[in-house]
C-alpha positions as CSV (number, residue, x, y, z in Angstrom):
1,X,-140.3,-53.9,6.3
2,X,-140.3,-50.1,5.8
3,X,-140.0,-47.4,8.4
4,X,-143.1,-47.3,10.6
5,X,-145.2,-44.1,10.8
6,X,-146.1,-44.6,14.4
7,X,-144.0,-45.9,17.3
8,X,-146.1,-47.3,20.1
9,X,-144.1,-47.1,23.4
10,X,-145.3,-49.1,26.4
11,X,-143.5,-48.8,29.8
12,X,-144.2,-51.9,31.9
13,X,-143.4,-53.2,35.4
14,X,-144.8,-56.6,36.6
15,X,-147.6,-56.5,34.0
16,X,-147.7,-60.2,33.0
17,X,-151.5,-60.2,33.5
18,X,-152.5,-57.1,31.6
19,X,-149.8,-56.5,29.0
20,X,-150.9,-59.5,26.8
21,X,-154.3,-58.0,26.5
22,X,-152.8,-54.8,25.1
23,X,-150.4,-56.6,22.7
24,X,-153.2,-58.8,21.5
25,X,-155.3,-55.8,20.7
26,X,-152.4,-54.3,18.8
27,X,-151.8,-57.4,16.8
28,X,-155.3,-57.2,15.3
29,X,-155.2,-53.5,14.2
30,X,-156.7,-52.7,10.8
31,X,-153.6,-50.6,10.0
32,X,-150.2,-52.2,10.6
33,X,-147.9,-49.3,9.8
34,X,-146.5,-49.1,13.4
35,X,-143.8,-50.6,15.6
36,X,-144.2,-51.6,19.3
37,X,-141.5,-50.9,21.9
38,X,-142.0,-52.5,25.3
39,X,-139.7,-50.9,27.9
40,X,-139.6,-53.2,31.0
41,X,-138.5,-51.8,34.3
42,X,-136.8,-55.0,35.6
43,X,-140.0,-56.8,36.3
44,X,-140.0,-59.7,38.8
45,X,-142.7,-61.6,37.1
46,X,-143.0,-62.9,33.6
47,X,-143.7,-59.6,31.8
48,X,-140.8,-60.0,29.4
49,X,-141.5,-63.6,28.7
50,X,-145.1,-63.0,27.8
51,X,-144.1,-60.0,25.6
52,X,-141.7,-62.2,23.6
53,X,-144.6,-64.6,22.7
54,X,-146.0,-61.8,20.4
55,X,-142.9,-61.6,18.2
56,X,-144.7,-63.4,15.4
57,X,-148.0,-61.5,15.6
58,X,-146.2,-58.2,16.0
59,X,-143.2,-58.4,13.7
60,X,-142.0,-54.9,14.5
61,X,-141.8,-55.6,18.3
62,X,-138.8,-54.5,20.4
63,X,-138.4,-55.4,24.1
64,X,-136.0,-53.2,26.0
65,X,-134.9,-53.6,29.7
66,X,-134.4,-50.4,31.5
67,X,-131.8,-50.2,34.3
68,X,-134.5,-49.0,36.7
69,X,-138.3,-48.5,36.9
70,X,-139.7,-45.0,36.4
71,X,-142.5,-44.2,34.1
72,X,-141.2,-41.0,32.4
73,X,-137.7,-42.5,32.2
74,X,-139.0,-45.6,30.5
75,X,-141.0,-43.6,28.0
76,X,-138.0,-41.5,27.1
77,X,-135.9,-44.7,26.7
78,X,-138.5,-46.1,24.3
79,X,-138.5,-42.8,22.4
80,X,-134.7,-43.0,21.9
81,X,-135.2,-46.4,20.2
82,X,-138.2,-45.4,18.1
83,X,-138.1,-45.1,14.4
84,X,-141.5,-43.5,13.8
85,X,-142.5,-40.0,12.8
86,X,-145.1,-40.1,15.6
87,X,-144.9,-41.5,19.1
88,X,-147.9,-43.1,20.9
89,X,-147.4,-43.6,24.6
90,X,-149.7,-46.3,26.2
91,X,-150.1,-47.7,29.6
92,X,-149.6,-51.4,29.8
93,X,-153.1,-52.1,31.1
94,X,-154.9,-50.4,28.1
95,X,-156.7,-52.3,25.4
96,X,-156.8,-50.6,22.0
97,X,-159.8,-50.6,19.7
98,X,-159.1,-52.5,16.5
99,X,-159.4,-49.3,14.4
100,X,-157.2,-47.1,16.8
101,X,-154.1,-46.9,14.7
102,X,-156.1,-46.4,11.5
103,X,-158.1,-43.5,13.0
104,X,-155.0,-42.0,14.5
105,X,-153.3,-42.1,11.1
106,X,-156.3,-40.4,9.4
107,X,-156.5,-37.8,12.2
108,X,-152.8,-36.8,11.8
109,X,-153.1,-36.5,8.0
110,X,-156.4,-34.6,8.0
111,X,-156.1,-32.4,11.1
112,X,-152.3,-32.0,11.4
113,X,-152.1,-31.9,15.2
114,X,-149.0,-31.5,17.3
115,X,-150.0,-33.8,20.1
116,X,-153.3,-35.2,21.1
117,X,-155.3,-37.8,23.0
118,X,-158.8,-39.4,22.6
119,X,-161.9,-40.2,24.5
120,X,-162.1,-43.3,26.7
121,X,-164.5,-46.0,27.7
122,X,-164.2,-48.1,30.9
123,X,-163.3,-51.7,31.2
124,X,-166.7,-52.7,32.5
125,X,-170.4,-52.1,31.8
126,X,-171.1,-50.9,35.4
127,X,-173.0,-47.6,35.4
128,X,-170.7,-46.0,37.9
129,X,-167.7,-46.8,35.8
130,X,-169.3,-45.5,32.7
131,X,-170.2,-42.2,34.5
132,X,-166.6,-41.8,35.7
133,X,-165.3,-42.4,32.2
134,X,-167.7,-39.8,30.9
135,X,-166.6,-37.4,33.6
136,X,-163.0,-38.1,32.5
137,X,-163.8,-37.2,28.9
138,X,-165.5,-34.0,30.1
139,X,-162.4,-33.1,32.2
140,X,-160.3,-33.6,29.0
141,X,-162.5,-31.2,27.1
142,X,-162.6,-28.8,30.0
143,X,-158.9,-28.6,30.3
144,X,-158.9,-26.9,26.9
145,X,-161.6,-24.4,28.0
146,X,-159.7,-23.3,31.1
147,X,-156.5,-23.1,29.0
148,X,-154.7,-25.9,31.0
149,X,-154.8,-28.7,28.4
150,X,-153.3,-32.0,29.3
151,X,-152.9,-35.3,27.5
152,X,-153.5,-38.2,30.0
153,X,-150.8,-40.7,30.7
154,X,-152.7,-43.8,29.5
155,X,-152.7,-42.5,25.9
156,X,-150.7,-39.6,24.6
157,X,-149.8,-39.1,20.9
158,X,-147.1,-36.6,20.0
159,X,-145.0,-35.9,16.9
160,X,-141.3,-36.8,17.2
161,X,-140.3,-33.2,16.4
162,X,-142.4,-31.8,19.2
163,X,-141.3,-34.5,21.7
164,X,-137.6,-33.8,21.0
165,X,-138.1,-30.0,21.1
166,X,-139.4,-30.1,24.6
167,X,-136.9,-32.7,25.8
168,X,-139.3,-35.5,26.4
169,X,-140.8,-36.4,29.8
170,X,-139.2,-35.1,33.0
171,X,-137.5,-38.1,34.4
172,X,-137.8,-39.0,38.1
173,X,-141.4,-37.8,38.5
174,X,-143.6,-40.4,40.3
175,X,-146.9,-38.7,39.3
176,X,-148.2,-35.9,37.2
177,X,-145.7,-36.6,34.4
178,X,-148.5,-36.3,31.9
179,X,-149.5,-32.8,33.1
180,X,-145.9,-31.7,33.3
181,X,-145.2,-32.9,29.7
182,X,-148.4,-31.2,28.4
183,X,-147.4,-28.0,30.1
184,X,-144.0,-28.1,28.5
185,X,-145.6,-28.6,25.1
186,X,-148.0,-25.8,25.6
187,X,-145.3,-23.4,26.6
188,X,-143.6,-24.0,23.3
189,X,-146.8,-22.8,21.6
190,X,-148.2,-26.1,20.4
191,X,-151.9,-26.8,20.6
192,X,-153.4,-29.8,22.3
193,X,-156.1,-31.7,20.2
194,X,-158.6,-34.3,21.0
195,X,-159.6,-37.1,18.6
196,X,-163.2,-37.3,19.6
197,X,-163.7,-41.0,19.3
198,X,-163.1,-43.8,21.7
199,X,-159.7,-45.4,20.8
200,X,-158.9,-47.3,23.9
201,X,-160.4,-49.1,26.9
202,X,-159.3,-47.5,30.1
203,X,-158.4,-49.9,32.9
204,X,-160.0,-48.9,36.2
205,X,-158.0,-51.3,38.3
206,X,-156.4,-48.5,40.3
207,X,-159.8,-47.0,41.2
208,X,-161.0,-50.4,42.3
209,X,-157.9,-51.0,44.4
210,X,-157.7,-47.6,46.1
211,X,-161.4,-46.8,46.1
212,X,-163.2,-44.4,43.8
213,X,-163.5,-41.7,46.4
214,X,-159.8,-41.6,47.2
215,X,-158.9,-41.6,43.5
216,X,-161.2,-38.7,42.8
217,X,-159.9,-36.7,45.8
218,X,-156.4,-37.1,44.4
219,X,-157.5,-36.1,40.9
220,X,-159.4,-33.1,42.2
221,X,-156.4,-32.0,44.3
222,X,-154.1,-32.3,41.3
223,X,-156.6,-30.4,39.0
224,X,-156.9,-27.5,41.4
225,X,-153.1,-27.3,41.8
226,X,-152.7,-27.1,38.0
227,X,-155.3,-24.4,37.7
228,X,-153.7,-22.3,40.4
229,X,-150.0,-22.8,39.6
230,X,-149.9,-24.2,36.0
231,X,-147.6,-27.0,37.4
232,X,-148.2,-30.6,38.1
233,X,-148.2,-32.4,41.4
234,X,-145.4,-34.9,41.1
235,X,-145.8,-37.5,43.8
236,X,-148.5,-39.9,45.1
237,X,-148.4,-42.8,42.6
238,X,-146.5,-46.1,42.6
239,X,-145.9,-47.8,39.2
240,X,-146.4,-51.5,38.6
241,X,-148.8,-54.3,38.2
242,X,-147.7,-55.7,41.6
243,X,-149.8,-53.1,43.3
244,X,-153.0,-54.9,42.2
245,X,-152.1,-58.3,43.5
246,X,-152.6,-57.1,47.0
247,X,-155.8,-57.2,49.0
248,X,-158.3,-54.8,47.5
249,X,-159.7,-52.1,49.7
250,X,-163.4,-52.3,50.3
251,X,-165.4,-49.7,48.6
252,X,-168.1,-48.0,50.6
253,X,-171.3,-48.6,48.5
254,X,-173.0,-45.6,50.0
255,X,-170.2,-43.3,49.0
256,X,-170.1,-44.8,45.5
257,X,-173.9,-44.3,45.2
258,X,-173.6,-40.7,46.3
259,X,-170.7,-40.2,43.8
260,X,-172.8,-41.6,41.0
261,X,-175.7,-39.2,41.8
262,X,-173.3,-36.2,42.0
263,X,-171.9,-37.0,38.6
264,X,-175.3,-37.6,37.1
265,X,-176.4,-34.2,38.4
266,X,-173.3,-32.6,36.9
267,X,-173.9,-34.3,33.5
268,X,-177.5,-33.0,33.5
269,X,-176.3,-29.4,34.2
270,X,-173.7,-29.6,31.5
271,X,-176.0,-30.9,28.8
272,X,-179.1,-29.0,29.5
């Protein structure tokens, strides 16, 4: 089998429940010119075992065990083993659309980007979730308008040359590694692009676990910090699927309803 064009790098920690969904979605891609590198952070569950079951359906699958769990560290470790010209960094709880690699390939050839991301859709049909995903897409677009572009952690695509020039992700960060990486790329003079199609389904498990209000407060705080300082907030997030086996926090329905109305009003103002 020849050298893959795209290396898909997936850091994982205790993701036996979600990782199979992502690997299954990759196994049915319409374009197969890619390799998959799962970098496990010493999971205590069966993450590695379930990943190994995809060896036949994903023939270019590599499973690496990191000596410790840290999201940017695991991404860099995967990049060191990658053979592709392009790197695609994915969160383990994503699900990719079956045309994702094909559209990414075409986008690279036609638009010649340096690094990019795409629009998202939520993992449910609930209206509040759809509104939050739409709001997330608008934030992605808005980051370019305010000249603080960032490629979100769940899906970042970057050429090998650019990744190596900026030195990869800053290891040790517990949060904001995506903003930090994007800032480093921007400072080197590279332009962030958006593939304006939905390429992946975004898992909203963190929002459901923490509560939408808390999540949005954290995101807003991080956004204002970036706007004011052009730097990323670097703490406040714990990696790992084990977080979502705990008792879920109850979501205040009144708060959620108010949030939905606020976002609807914002959407109306934007598009009218």
